[in-house]
C-alpha positions in Angstrom: -28.0 70.5 -19.6 -27.8 71.3 -23.6 -24.0 69.8 -24.1 -25.2 66.7 -21.9 -28.5 66.1 -23.6 -26.7 66.3 -27.1 -24.0 63.7 -25.9 -26.3 61.3 -24.2 -28.6 61.6 -27.9 -25.3 60.8 -29.9 -24.3 58.1 -27.7 -27.8 56.3 -27.6 -27.9 56.0 -31.3 -24.2 54.9 -31.4 -25.9 52.2 -29.0 -28.7 51.6 -31.6 -27.2 52.0 -35.1 -24.0 49.9 -33.8 -22.4 52.7 -34.9 -18.5 51.9 -32.6 -16.2 53.0 -34.6 -17.9 56.2 -33.6 -16.8 55.9 -29.9 -13.6 57.8 -30.3 -14.3 60.8 -31.5 -18.0 61.1 -28.8 -15.6 60.9 -26.1 -13.1 63.6 -27.4 -16.3 65.9 -27.8 -17.5 65.2 -24.1 -13.6 65.8 -22.6 -14.5 69.5 -24.6 -17.1 70.4 -22.6 -17.4 71.1 -18.7 -19.4 68.1 -17.4 -17.0 65.9 -15.1 -19.9 63.7 -14.2 -19.7 62.4 -18.3 -16.2 62.7 -17.9 -15.8 59.9 -15.5 -18.3 57.6 -17.7 -16.0 58.4 -20.4 -12.9 57.3 -18.4 -14.2 54.2 -18.0 -15.1 53.3 -21.2 -12.0 54.1 -22.2 -10.4 51.4 -20.1 -11.4 49.0 -22.0 -11.8 50.4 -25.5 -11.9 47.7 -27.6 -14.1 45.4 -25.9 -16.8 48.7 -25.8 -16.0 49.4 -29.0 -16.6 45.9 -30.3 -20.0 45.6 -28.2 -21.0 49.0 -29.9 -20.2 47.4 -33.5 -20.8 43.6 -33.6 -24.3 42.3 -33.7 -24.7 39.9 -30.9 -24.8 39.4 -27.4 -24.7 38.1 -24.7 -28.1 38.9 -22.9 -30.1 35.9 -23.0 -26.7 34.3 -21.1 -26.2 37.1 -18.7 -30.6 36.3 -18.0 -30.2 32.8 -17.1 -27.3 33.8 -15.0 -29.1 36.6 -13.4 -31.8 33.5 -12.2 -29.6 31.5 -11.0 -27.6 33.6 -8.8 -31.5 34.8 -7.7 -32.4 31.6 -6.8 -28.4 30.4 -5.5 -29.6 34.0 -3.0 -33.0 32.8 -2.2 -31.6 29.7 -0.8 -28.3 30.9 1.4 -28.0 28.4 4.2 -31.0 26.3 3.9 -29.4 23.8 2.1 -27.4 22.0 0.1 -26.0 22.0 -3.8 -28.6 18.9 -4.4 -31.5 21.1 -3.8 -30.1 24.5 -5.8 -29.8 21.9 -8.7 -33.2 21.1 -8.8 -34.4 24.0 -8.6 -32.4 25.5 -11.4 -33.5 22.5 -13.5 -36.8 22.9 -12.5 -36.7 26.9 -12.9 -35.3 26.3 -16.5 -38.5 24.0 -17.3 -41.0 27.1 -16.7 
């Protein structure tokens, strides 16, 4: 549990301090310990290492855009089978004013 805590805290500090350049060393440190679930997480990060490193390093975020996409998808799910595109468009536009 101590190793898991140490790795999670190190990853958290990478996120908050925008230190994506430390990611390869973090992945190697994770692989040195016997933590299969964290190994799976590290493997997932490594699949697109360049994008993850950029996301942990650069100050820009697409969080606002993702929030809008999530809101529109929620409206679409609520209206599934009830009305056509015209009503969906009105709801999306009206919801953006509030």
